[in-house]
C-alpha positions, 0 to 999 in steps of 0.5 A: 499499500502507498502512503498517502500524500498531498498532491503538488499544486500544478502551475500553468504554463503562464504561472511557470513563466511568471515565476521564472520571469519569462515569457509564456512563448519563450517557455512554451519555445523551450518545450517545443525544442526540448530544452529545459526548463520548458520540457519539464512540462506535463501535458494534461489534455490541451494544457501544459502543467509544471510541478514547482519541485521540477522547477526548483530542482532545475533552478538548483542544478543550475546554480550547482552547475555555476550559474550565478543568480545575479550574473547577466550575460 
């Protein structure tokens, strides 16, 4: 028997883009190209939804790779 867990709320494409400070179009383009963080989305019917923990993990990995949170290119 699996332990019960509270389902994680899912973010819409717009909410995920807002969280990442991207445009929804940029996030969708990344998804179509198979690039993260856009590719982290899950298609549910006609919607693309994102788990906040997947986005946080992506950001943590970027920081671990040496991306600086305030560095601009």
